[in-house]
N, C-alpha and C positions, 0 to 999 in steps of 0.2 A: 491439550493446549492450555497453557497457563496465562491468565489475563489479569491486568490491573485496570480498574475503572476510575477515571478522573473526571469529576464534574463538580461545579460549584454547589449544586443543589442536592441535599440529602435524599429527597424523594426521587429525584431522577436517578441517582446512583442506585437506590434500592430497586427501581424499575428495571434498569439495565442488568443489574446482578440477577434479578429474578428471571428475566428473559433468557440470559445466557445459561443459567443453571438448569434450564429445561433440556439443554443438550448435554448428554452424558460425556461427550468428548471435551467439554470446556470446564475449566476450574477457575473461578474468580479468587485470586489470592489475596487481594487487598483493594482498598479504595483510597482516593485522595480528593481533597477539596480545593487545592490550589496548586500552582506550579511548583512551589517548594516541596510540598508533600508528594507531588507526582515523582519528582526526581528521587526523593528519599525512598519511596515505596519501590521504585524500580531497582535502585541499588540494593535494597534489602532482599527483594524477592526474585529478581532476575526473571521476569515473565517472558513469554514468547511474544505477547502482543500487549500494547498499551492502547486503551480506548480513551481518547481525549475529547471532551466536549469542546465545541468550537470556541467558546470563550477562554479556554485554556490552551489554545493552539500554540501560543508562544513557547510553551514548555518543550516543543519539538526541538528548538535550538539548544535549550538548556540540557536536554537529554543527550543530544549529540556531543556536547562538550563534557558532560559529567560521567557518562557511561561508556566504558571501553567497547563492550559488545552491546551496542544499542539494540533494543527490541524492535519488532515491527510496530509501526504506529498507524492507527486509524483515527482520523478526526471525524466526529459525527455531530449532528445537530446543525449543520451549515444551512443557513437560510438564504442570505445574499452574499455574493463574493465576486470580486473583480478577477479578470484573467490573470493580472499581475499577482494578486494574493494567492490564487490557486497554484500558480507556478511556483511561488515562494514555498508553499507547503511541500510540493513535489521535490524541490531542491533541498528541503529540510529533511529528506528521507521518509516522508509520509508515504505509506504503501496503499492507503485507501481513504477516500473521502465520501461521506454519507450525508445526504440531504436531510433537513429537519422533517420533511414529510415522508420519509422512507417507511416502508412497511416494517412491522415489528420483526419479521424474520430476516430482514436484510442484515442486521448487525451480526446475527449468527452466521449467515452466509459469508459475510465479508471476513470474519475471523478465520473461517475455514479456507477462504480463498487466498488470503495473504500468507497464511502458514504454508499453503501449498505452493507458494511462489508467485502468485498473481498480483497484479496491481489493479485496483477497482475504484470506480466512481459511480455514484448513483446516476440513473438516467437523467435526472433533473440538472446534473452538473456537467454532463459530457459536452454540451454546447459551449459552456464557458471554457472547458479544457481545450476544446478545438480552437477557440479564439486565441487562447494562450499559445498554442502550438504554432498557429498561423502567424502570430505577431512575433514569434521568436522568444517569448517570455519563458517558456518551459524548457528551452534548450540549454542544458548546463555545460556547453562547450564540447559536445561530441564531435569528433573529427568526421567530416563527411566522407573521408576516404577509409573509414573504419572497415567496411566490408572487404576492402583489398587486403587488409592485414589479417583477416580471419581465415581459418581453414575452411575447407568445404563443409565439414560437419558443423563447425561453429556457425556458419552462415545459415545452415538448415535450422539449427536450434534458434537462432535469432529470428528467422521468419516465423517460427511457431510461437515464440515469445510475443511477437507483435500481433499475433492472432488472439492473444489472451489465454493461451494454454498454460496450465500449471505444469510443474515438473513431472508430476505423475502422468499427466496426459501426454506430455512430450515423450516420456519414456515408453509409453504404450505405442505411440505413433511410430517411434523409431526402433521398437523392439530391443531396447537397452534398459539398464537399471536406472533408478532415480539417482543413484550415486554418480553414475556416468553423466547424466544430464546436469547435475549440480556442478560437476567438474567443468563441463563446457560453458555453463552460464558464468561461472567464476572467471574463466578465461576471457569471455566476451566483455564482462564488466571491467576487468583489469586492462584490456586493450582499449576500451572506450574512455577510460578515465573518469567514470562516474561510480557512485557508491552502491546504488540499488537498481534493480531491474525496472522499477517504476520510473526513475529518472531516465533510464535508457529508452524505454518505450515511448515516453512523452517526447523525448528529444528527436526520436525518429518518426514522430507523427502518428503514433498509434497508441491509444490508451483504452483499456477495456472497461466496460460498464458491468454492473452485476449481472449474474446469470448468463454471461458469455456474449453480451451484445457489444461488438467493437464500437469504439468512439465514432460518433457521427452516423451510426446506423441504428435503426430500431427494427424490431421484429414487426411483421405485418399484422 
């Protein structure tokens, strides 16, 4: 998994790089200190994931405009956020949001999660996401008759998506290949009119927290 780290603060970038490099499956390709550098590094290196510190979150929209095949984006270091702002990040193709007080291993987990096809939010942020969904902020225009247009198998895949399962987990549950799951997910997104599964899940009222806790639920 190829990653670019974007943060205003050099010490923070070093810390994130050091943390991620402890995972043999993650390679940090480059770092960026501002929005302009973030776009430049992504164009140069074409990473799988971009980690954006909350202060650089506006780069989400620049990346969407400048990069044809936009990478998965995780915004980290979020301390306080309104439901409207959180929904704006989701509409901007953000696949994961991480709270400032998150445990060190959460960034590593979220990188794996979004690459596997999941959409994740820190437990501290799921309440805000739920407010956004209830208020309609996080709904990017998904047709509520969507399920009528899906095939039986696509509806099954959608149900599993809304439970927070990754492509790999869905494939195991249905005894099919990940390639088949990706095909079904692509069809669901196309029929729904949204760009990412994170947008789709948020619009349908389900968003997963790290470690598999669905939005609005916590383990006992």
